[in-house]
N, C-alpha and C positions, 0 to 999 in steps of 0.2 A: 426440543425446546421446552417441553413441559418439565423435564427433570431439572433443567437449569433454573426455571422459575421456582420450583419447590426448594432447591438449594438456597436461592437468594431470599425467599420468603422466610424460611426458618433459620437463616443465618448459619448455614451448614457449610459454607465455602471452605473454611479451614479444615473441617473433617474430610471434605471431598478431596482437597488437595493432598492431604496425608494419604488417603486411600490410593490416589493416582500415583504418588511417589513410591509407596510401598509396592504397588503392582509393577511399576517400571523396574524397581530394583530386583524384585523376584524374577521377572522375565529376563533381565540382563544377567543375573546370576546363573540362571538355568540355560541361557543361550550363548550370546556372543562374548560374555565376560571371560569364561574359562578357555574359550577357543584360542584367544590370544596367547595365553601361557602355554597351552599344549602345542600350538603351531610353532612358537619360538623354539621350544625344546626339540621339536622334530627336525627343523630345517637349519638351525644355526649352530655353530660351534659354541663351546662354553663362553668364550669372550664375547661372542655376538649376543648370547642370551643375557649376559650381564649388562651390556650396553643397551639392548632393547628393553630390558626391565627398568633401567634407570630412566629411559625416555618415556616409557609407559607411566611410571610414577610421576614424572615431571608434568605430563599432561593431566594426570589425575589432580595434582595440586592446582594447576591452571584452571581446571573446571571448577574445583572447589572454591577458589578465590574469585573466579570470574562470575559465578552465578549471582552473588549479591550485587556486584557492580551492574550487571545487565538488568537485574530486577529493579534496582534503585534508579538507574539511568533511564530505562525504557518502561517496562512493566513486567510483571511476573508471567503474563501470557507470552510476551516476546521471548523471555528466557526459556520457557518450556517449548515454544515453537522452534527456537534456535537449536536446542538440544535434540528435539525430535528430528529435525532436518539432518543433524549430524549423525544420529543413530540410523536413519534410513540410508544415508549416504554410505555409512560403514557397512551396512547389510548388503547393499548393492555391490560395494567393492569386494566383499567376501564372496558373494555369489559369482561375480564375473571374473575375478582375478586370482583367487586363492585356489590352489590345486589340491586335490586329494593326496594325502601322504601315506595312506594305508598300503603296506606292501612294498614301499620304496625304502632303500637304504641310504 
């Protein structure tokens, strides 16, 4: 609670937001981001990889266009919490349903 008070007192909220976003992007880039591409190449035929890549980029555009709408309609906190819930759900999905492909043909 004290850290939030300091951020608000010195008007550092914008810097704090940038730090959180950069940290999230770095974590995603090192973690679940590349797993999607590697897993698609491992389990799908070439046409399946093309289709799955198109769907992945479609959802990337939806997230990029949806973020400002969520932020303006509700609040920036709601937008971040929504994407946090989506990330945790994706992580749980990967842990529970995605099988190891090492050594499989």
